[in-house]
Residue frames relative to the residue before (quaternion, step in Angstrom):
aa qw qx qy qz dx dy dz
X 1.0000 0.0000 0.0000 0.0000 0.00 0.00 0.00
X 0.3423 -0.7622 0.5101 0.2040 3.55 -0.75 0.98
X 0.5594 -0.6246 0.4379 0.3244 3.52 -1.12 0.70
X 0.6070 0.5521 -0.3601 0.4440 3.58 1.09 -0.60
X 0.6611 0.4900 -0.3089 0.4769 3.59 0.91 -0.89
X 0.6504 0.5124 -0.3146 0.4642 3.57 0.99 -0.79
X 0.6419 0.5148 -0.3250 0.4661 3.59 0.98 -0.80
X 0.6432 0.5023 -0.3205 0.4809 3.60 0.99 -0.80
X 0.6441 0.5197 -0.3221 0.4596 3.58 0.97 -0.83
X 0.6558 0.5005 -0.3173 0.4677 3.60 0.94 -0.80
X 0.6219 0.5147 -0.3374 0.4842 3.59 1.12 -0.60
X 0.6202 0.5185 -0.3389 0.4813 3.59 1.06 -0.70
X 0.6386 0.5129 -0.3233 0.4740 3.59 0.99 -0.82
X 0.6342 0.5142 -0.3233 0.4785 3.57 1.02 -0.76
X 0.6291 0.5396 -0.3197 0.4591 3.55 1.08 -0.72
X 0.5534 0.6042 -0.3907 0.4196 3.59 1.18 -0.50
X 0.6181 0.5596 -0.3531 0.4244 3.58 1.07 -0.63
X 0.6217 0.5403 -0.3503 0.4460 3.58 1.12 -0.52
X 0.5114 0.6468 -0.4224 0.3765 3.60 1.21 -0.29
X 0.5721 0.6007 -0.3810 0.4083 3.60 1.13 -0.56
X 0.5983 0.5751 -0.3550 0.4305 3.56 1.09 -0.69
X 0.7289 0.4097 -0.2224 0.5014 3.56 1.10 -0.72
X 0.5552 -0.6330 0.3777 0.3853 3.58 1.26 0.18
X 0.5252 0.6287 -0.4081 0.4030 3.58 1.22 0.38
X 0.5718 -0.6325 0.4071 0.3275 3.61 -1.16 0.51
X 0.1393 -0.8504 0.5051 0.0488 3.56 0.30 1.26
X 0.6522 0.5162 -0.3276 0.4482 3.59 0.95 -0.80
X 0.6706 0.4839 -0.3002 0.4754 3.58 0.98 -0.78
X 0.6114 0.5253 -0.3501 0.4771 3.61 1.08 -0.63
X 0.6248 0.5317 -0.3280 0.4683 3.58 1.02 -0.81
X 0.6570 0.5056 -0.3063 0.4679 3.59 0.90 -0.90
X 0.6631 0.5125 -0.3039 0.4531 3.59 0.90 -0.87
X 0.6700 0.4913 -0.3024 0.4672 3.57 0.96 -0.81
X 0.6233 0.5201 -0.3442 0.4717 3.59 1.04 -0.67
X 0.6288 0.5213 -0.3316 0.4721 3.59 1.01 -0.77
X 0.6512 0.5051 -0.3154 0.4704 3.60 0.95 -0.85
X 0.6329 0.5277 -0.3315 0.4594 3.59 0.95 -0.84
X 0.6626 0.5009 -0.2998 0.4692 3.56 0.96 -0.89
X 0.6445 0.5272 -0.3262 0.4476 3.60 0.99 -0.76
X 0.7424 0.4073 -0.2254 0.4817 3.58 0.98 -0.84
X 0.7157 0.3128 -0.2322 0.5796 3.58 1.30 0.01
X 0.1306 -0.8574 0.4924 0.0733 3.59 0.41 1.23
X 0.5843 0.5820 -0.3844 0.4148 3.60 1.13 -0.38
X 0.6032 0.5929 -0.3412 0.4102 3.58 1.25 -0.39
X 0.1448 0.8397 -0.5228 0.0232 3.60 0.64 -1.17
X 0.1567 -0.8505 0.4999 0.0473 3.55 0.08 1.36
X 0.4271 -0.7493 0.4269 0.2721 3.61 1.09 -0.50
X 0.6757 -0.5325 0.3620 0.3588 3.49 -1.34 0.54
X 0.6485 0.5459 -0.3266 0.4181 3.60 0.89 -0.88
X 0.6552 0.5083 -0.3110 0.4644 3.55 0.99 -0.84
X 0.6814 0.4746 -0.2934 0.4738 3.57 0.91 -0.89
X 0.6075 0.5403 -0.3530 0.4630 3.59 1.07 -0.67
X 0.6227 0.5343 -0.3305 0.4664 3.58 1.03 -0.78
X 0.6850 0.4851 -0.2948 0.4566 3.59 0.81 -0.98
X 0.6583 0.5001 -0.3162 0.4653 3.59 0.92 -0.85
X 0.6593 0.5102 -0.3132 0.4548 3.60 0.93 -0.86
X 0.6616 0.4876 -0.3144 0.4750 3.60 0.96 -0.80
X 0.6397 0.5119 -0.3300 0.4689 3.61 1.00 -0.76
X 0.6578 0.4937 -0.3078 0.4783 3.58 0.96 -0.82
X 0.6217 0.5328 -0.3381 0.4640 3.59 1.05 -0.74
X 0.6351 0.5295 -0.3278 0.4570 3.58 1.01 -0.78
X 0.6534 0.5001 -0.3095 0.4767 3.57 0.98 -0.84
X 0.6724 0.5049 -0.3001 0.4504 3.58 0.91 -0.93
X 0.6547 0.5023 -0.3202 0.4654 3.58 0.93 -0.85
X 0.6404 0.5193 -0.3377 0.4540 3.58 0.94 -0.80
X 0.6668 0.5058 -0.2975 0.4593 3.57 0.93 -0.90
X 0.7602 0.4082 -0.2219 0.4542 3.56 0.69 -1.08
X 0.5727 0.5824 -0.3969 0.4187 3.61 1.11 -0.47
X 0.6710 0.4691 -0.3053 0.4862 3.57 0.93 -0.83
X 0.6368 0.5396 -0.3229 0.4461 3.56 0.98 -0.86
X 0.7502 0.3943 -0.2253 0.4805 3.59 0.72 -1.04
X 0.5863 0.5688 -0.3746 0.4387 3.58 1.12 -0.56
X 0.6832 0.4604 -0.2809 0.4922 3.54 0.91 -0.92
X 0.6481 0.5269 -0.3207 0.4466 3.59 0.95 -0.87
X 0.6442 0.5308 -0.3185 0.4493 3.58 1.01 -0.81
X 0.7224 0.4022 -0.2319 0.5123 3.55 1.11 -0.66
X 0.6933 -0.5471 0.2557 0.3931 3.57 1.21 0.44
X 0.4091 0.7151 -0.4870 0.2902 3.60 1.14 0.30
X 0.4078 -0.6691 0.5627 0.2635 3.52 -1.20 0.60
X 0.6962 -0.4340 0.3482 0.4536 3.56 -1.29 -0.01
X 0.6467 0.5114 -0.3162 0.4693 3.56 1.06 -0.74
X 0.6285 0.5245 -0.3303 0.4698 3.57 1.07 -0.69
X 0.6314 0.5217 -0.3256 0.4724 3.57 1.06 -0.75
X 0.6283 0.5220 -0.3313 0.4722 3.55 0.99 -0.82
X 0.6511 0.5113 -0.3104 0.4673 3.58 0.97 -0.84
X 0.6344 0.5340 -0.3255 0.4544 3.57 1.05 -0.75
X 0.6685 0.4901 -0.3001 0.4721 3.58 0.95 -0.84
X 0.6713 0.4849 -0.2986 0.4743 3.55 0.91 -0.91
X 0.6540 0.5168 -0.3101 0.4572 3.56 1.02 -0.81
X 0.6396 0.5185 -0.3290 0.4625 3.59 1.00 -0.77
X 0.6562 0.5016 -0.3059 0.4735 3.57 0.97 -0.84
X 0.6917 0.4732 -0.2759 0.4707 3.57 0.85 -0.96
X 0.6477 0.5239 -0.3165 0.4536 3.56 1.01 -0.79
X 0.6386 0.5150 -0.3284 0.4681 3.57 1.01 -0.76
X 0.6650 0.4962 -0.3064 0.4665 3.59 0.97 -0.82
X 0.7028 0.4622 -0.2739 0.4664 3.57 0.89 -0.91
X 0.7099 0.4724 -0.2667 0.4492 3.58 1.03 -0.71
X 0.4905 0.7160 -0.4081 0.2833 3.58 1.20 -0.47
X 0.6971 0.4794 -0.3222 0.4248 3.67 0.84 -0.71
X 0.6739 0.5210 -0.2923 0.4347 3.60 1.19 -0.32
X 0.8478 0.1628 -0.1411 0.4845 3.55 -1.28 0.55
X 0.6409 -0.5601 0.3033 0.4284 3.56 0.95 0.98
X 0.7517 -0.3798 0.1948 0.5028 3.57 1.03 0.77
X 0.5503 0.6257 -0.3945 0.3873 3.58 1.21 -0.35
X 0.5198 0.6525 -0.4037 0.3754 3.55 1.23 -0.34
X 0.5534 0.6085 -0.3936 0.4107 3.60 1.19 -0.47
X 0.6438 0.5150 -0.3204 0.4665 3.58 1.00 -0.78
X 0.6923 0.4584 -0.2722 0.4863 3.56 0.84 -0.98
X 0.6413 0.5320 -0.3187 0.4518 3.56 1.05 -0.77
X 0.6512 0.5118 -0.3221 0.4586 3.60 0.98 -0.78
X 0.6736 0.4844 -0.2962 0.4732 3.57 0.93 -0.88
X 0.6832 0.4635 -0.2861 0.4864 3.59 0.88 -0.91
X 0.6362 0.5379 -0.3249 0.4476 3.58 1.04 -0.75
X 0.6088 0.5351 -0.3515 0.4685 3.59 1.06 -0.72
X 0.6589 0.5058 -0.3057 0.4653 3.57 0.95 -0.88
X 0.7510 0.4229 -0.2368 0.4484 3.57 0.61 -1.14
X 0.6192 0.5386 -0.3497 0.4518 3.59 1.05 -0.65
X 0.6642 0.4818 -0.3008 0.4861 3.57 0.91 -0.88
X 0.6453 0.5331 -0.3188 0.4448 3.57 0.92 -0.92
X 0.6864 0.4930 -0.2901 0.4489 3.58 0.82 -1.01
X 0.6796 0.4825 -0.3058 0.4603 3.60 0.87 -0.87
X 0.6355 0.5156 -0.3343 0.4674 3.57 1.02 -0.72
X 0.6677 0.4910 -0.3006 0.4720 3.60 0.92 -0.85
X 0.6574 0.5167 -0.3128 0.4506 3.60 0.97 -0.81
X 0.7379 0.3812 -0.2206 0.5115 3.57 1.16 -0.49
X 0.7362 -0.5254 0.2095 0.3716 3.53 1.07 0.86
X 0.4996 0.6356 -0.4597 0.3675 3.63 1.13 0.14
X 0.4794 -0.6601 0.4822 0.3192 3.57 -1.08 0.64
X 0.7407 -0.4553 0.2742 0.4110 3.54 -1.32 0.34
X 0.6822 0.4948 -0.3053 0.4433 3.61 0.81 -0.93
X 0.6640 0.4913 -0.3098 0.4710 3.61 0.92 -0.83
X 0.6625 0.5057 -0.3021 0.4627 3.57 0.94 -0.89
X 0.6549 0.5103 -0.3132 0.4611 3.58 0.98 -0.83
X 0.6426 0.5172 -0.3187 0.4669 3.58 1.01 -0.82
X 0.6542 0.4993 -0.3089 0.4768 3.61 0.92 -0.85
X 0.6593 0.5112 -0.3058 0.4589 3.57 0.97 -0.85
X 0.6130 0.5267 -0.3511 0.4728 3.60 1.07 -0.65
X 0.6235 0.5309 -0.3362 0.4651 3.58 1.04 -0.71
X 0.6425 0.5066 -0.3200 0.4777 3.60 1.00 -0.78
X 0.6420 0.5170 -0.3169 0.4691 3.58 1.01 -0.82
X 0.6697 0.4889 -0.3053 0.4683 3.60 0.83 -0.93
X 0.6555 0.5169 -0.3100 0.4550 3.56 0.96 -0.85
X 0.6427 0.5200 -0.3211 0.4621 3.58 1.00 -0.80
X 0.6587 0.4983 -0.3098 0.4710 3.57 0.91 -0.88
X 0.6653 0.4881 -0.3087 0.4731 3.59 0.89 -0.89
X 0.6500 0.5299 -0.3155 0.4440 3.59 0.96 -0.84
X 0.6584 0.4906 -0.3086 0.4801 3.58 0.94 -0.84
X 0.6399 0.5228 -0.3231 0.4613 3.57 0.99 -0.80
X 0.6702 0.4893 -0.2978 0.4719 3.58 0.92 -0.87
X 0.6337 0.5306 -0.3321 0.4545 3.58 1.03 -0.73
X 0.6464 0.4888 -0.3154 0.4936 3.58 0.99 -0.77
X 0.6253 0.5292 -0.3416 0.4607 3.61 1.01 -0.74
X 0.6270 0.5099 -0.3367 0.4832 3.60 1.03 -0.69
X 0.6256 0.5294 -0.3288 0.4693 3.58 1.07 -0.69
X 0.6258 0.5225 -0.3346 0.4727 3.58 1.05 -0.72
X 0.6250 0.5200 -0.3334 0.4773 3.58 1.03 -0.76
X 0.6539 0.5067 -0.3115 0.4675 3.59 0.95 -0.85
X 0.6549 0.5054 -0.3161 0.4644 3.59 0.94 -0.84
X 0.6582 0.5136 -0.3131 0.4528 3.57 0.92 -0.89
X 0.6535 0.5035 -0.3116 0.4715 3.58 0.93 -0.87
X 0.6573 0.5057 -0.3055 0.4679 3.58 0.98 -0.83
X 0.6544 0.5115 -0.3157 0.4588 3.58 0.91 -0.86
X 0.6547 0.5117 -0.3156 0.4582 3.60 0.99 -0.80
X 0.6875 0.4718 -0.2858 0.4722 3.58 1.01 -0.75
X 0.7260 0.4619 -0.2524 0.4425 3.57 0.95 -0.84
X 0.6774 0.5008 -0.2981 0.4488 3.56 0.95 -0.86
X 0.4402 -0.7041 0.4782 0.2861 3.62 -0.76 0.96
X 0.4832 -0.6972 0.4615 0.2596 3.54 -0.98 0.90
């Protein structure tokens, strides 16, 4: 295996982390590419423990993203319905924002959607403006923290992959 091809592959894996900006599953793409690399380089054989580590870190990133928004909104006073609105708004915002700013709109759309979705659901269920706005800010903060933690998990996955793939 040539070092140039490996360096290019590691750059591609690093590029997988940018998929999070577009609302795409970057950690899972990174895992899939590492599996493909291992399949096409039988002399490497990374092993079950390594793949278990990558899967666990990817799952942790998903869980942190999910629960950060949930607990962020809850900490700021959101109801269960407000949380549902935040999740639906984040999903809808990412889809609606994706065509804008070369795909970067998905990131802004998800964050704004979490805010507006939570706000709208809270207002529709009888909360006043100040309470709804406070809950929506919690959903926004949670979404931002969750995305940041998910990217950090991707960095851990990339670092582990680079250490295993790069010859010592």
